N, C-alpha and C positions, 0 to 999 in steps of 0.2 A: 484589556482595553488599551488602545494606543495612547502614548503620552509624548508630548513634545520634549526635546532634549536640547540643551545648549552645547555647542561644539567644544567649548573650552573645558567642559566637565568630563570629557571622555577622550580616549586615544583612538583616533581614526586610522584606518588603513589606507591602502592605495585606491585611487579612483579607477572605475571601470567605465569605459565609454560604451554606451549601448548602441548609439547610432549617430551619424552626422548627415543631416539633410542639406542638400544644396538647392538653392533657388536662384533664378536669373531674372533680371529686369532689363528690358530692352530700352536703351536710352539713345540719345543722338549720336554718341561716339561709339556705340556698340552695345554689348551686353555687360551688365554689372552683376557679379555673383555675390551672394551672401550665404553664410553657413549657419546652421542650427545644430547644436550638439546636445545630447542627452547623456548624463553621467549619473552613475550609482556610486554612493559612498556609504561605508558602514564600518563598524568596529568588530564585527563577527561575534558579538555578544548580545544580540537582540536589538541593535540600533541600526537604522538604515535611513537614507535620504535620497530623493531624486531631484536632480537639478537640470535646468535648461538654460542655455546661453546662445546668443546670436552675435555674429560679428562678420566682418568682411574676410577674415582669415580664420583658418581652422584652429590653430593653437589658441588664438584669443577666445574663440567661442567655447573651447573646452575649458579654458581657465575660468570663464564666466559661469559655465555650468557647474564647475566644482565649488565656486563660492556660493552659488545658489543652493546647491545640495547641503552645504554646511548650515544654511539658514532654515532648512526644512527637515531636520533630523527627527525621527520618531522611534520610540521604543515599543516593541511588540512583545507580548508574553510568549515564552518558549517553555517546552517541557523537556529538559535535558538537551539533546541534540536534534530534536524534532519539534513539531507544533503540537499544541494540546489536543486539537480535534480537527475534523475535516471541515473545510469551508469551500465556498464557491465565490470567485471574484469575477466581476464583469465591468468592462469599459468599452463603450461603442459596440462594435460587432464582434469583440473578442471576449471569450469566457475561459477561465482557468479553474480547474479543480485541484485543490491541495489536500492531501491526505497523509496523516502521520504514518511512519513506517518503523519496523523493528530495527534494533541495532544491527549494523552490518549490511543493511539493504543498500545504502548509498542514496544518491540523488538521481531519480529517474525523471529527467526533464530535458527540454531543449536548451539551446545555448542562451536564449534570452532569460527564461525563467531561472535557469541554473545560476546565472550571474547575480540575480537578485537574492536568491536564498543562500548562496555561498557568502555574500557580504553580510547577510543577516546572522550567520552562524549556524545554519541548519546543516546537518550531515546525513540525515536519513529522511527521505521524503519521496512520496509518489505524486506525480502530477500528470495532468492531461489538459491539453489546450484544444478549444473548439472555436470554430468561426475563423475570423481573420487572423493571419499570422504576422500582422504588422508588429515590429518589435516595440514600438512606443506604446501601442494599445495593450500588448501583452504585459509590459512592465506595469502599466497603470492598473490593469486588471488584477495582477498579482498583488499589488499594494492594496487594492480594494478588498481582496480576500483576506489579507493579513490584518486589516483593520477590524474585521469581524471576530478575531480571536478573543477568547475570554479565558482567563486562568481559573483554576479551581477556587481560589479565594474570592474572586469577583463573583462567580456564580453562587457560592454559598452566601455571600453577603447580600446579593440581590434577592435571594429566597428567604432571607432572615434566619439562616441556620448558623450554628457555631462552626467555625473553621477548625477542623481537626486534621492532624497529620494521619497518614495511612496507618501507621503503627499504633495510633491512639484510638482507632475506631473500635467499638465493642465487637468482639468476635462471636459469631453464632455457634452455639454448642449443638452438634447434631444429636438427634435422638437415637442412640445406639441400641443394639439388640443384645440379649444375653448370649452367653457362650453356647448354650444348648440350641438356641434358635439358629445361630450361625452354623454350627456343626450339622444340624438337620438340613439346612438349605444347601450346604456344600455336598452332602451325601446325595440329596435329590438331584442336584446338577450333575454329579458324577454318574449316577444311574442313567440319566437321560443321555449323556454322551456315549456311554457304553451301548445303549440301545440303538443309537444312531449308527454306530460302527457295525453292529450286527446286521442291521437291515440294509445298509448301503456300503458294505465292505466289498472286497474283491470277489467273494463268492455270493453274489447277489442273485438277481432273478435268473441271469444266464447260467450260473453255477447250479442252482436248484433245478432249473429246467433240464440241464444236461443229466443230472443225477436221475430225475424222474424218467427221462427218455431211456437212459441206460438200464434202469431197473426193469422197465416194461419189456425191453428187448430180451433180457436174460430170462424173464418168466415165460415168454412165448416159446423160447427154445430150450426149455428145461428138460429134465431126464424122463418125464412122463411121456413125452412124444416118442413114437416108434421110429427107429432109424429107417432110412429109405433103403429098399432092397437094391442089391448090386445087380448090375446088368450081366446076364450070363452070355456064353458064346451062342451065336446064332446057329440054328440048325442048317 
């Protein structure tokens, strides 16, 4: 479950600018521009925050967004360098699927979602975006999916079960067979394999058919048949 974090308690990394939007207002003297910046900030250990800032200048808007991100830091549960389970995030017309991946897979994501999960500290992840590709909507959809993550301890606690580590769980003892039964099954399997080789080997139907045809021809032209008379000189 997501938890709010105070910025002074952690060591944050560099800011990542997601997008800078420009708007214009028509006034008597011309057009007046203003900029809105969206910034992602995290510690790459499970904490991330999204900030938004507006100003007449781009640097000022980015600075305001960075301060806003420090006020909205959230810690999400991770499982090593990936997420605990698959989730779906949605915001507006954008949807994002996040699925854990095995070590060595890397981050399979677009530039926007990649920026978010890298600041979070994820190294192996599979993602897929659906709907609108607006960067702001994708970021908020990704955060919406991360908010649905639950760790194993939280799930066990909600179900009223004791939280045990993987190595402390009781192991199931398989019902094994005695040595005679194992030997008998191995012998039966070997016989079955030998029978398959005999029926489907290189000398299969075609080989047997050739032998039968050859045998029939030799019997028809055996020694019992009289030899054909030789043609003599014509009178």
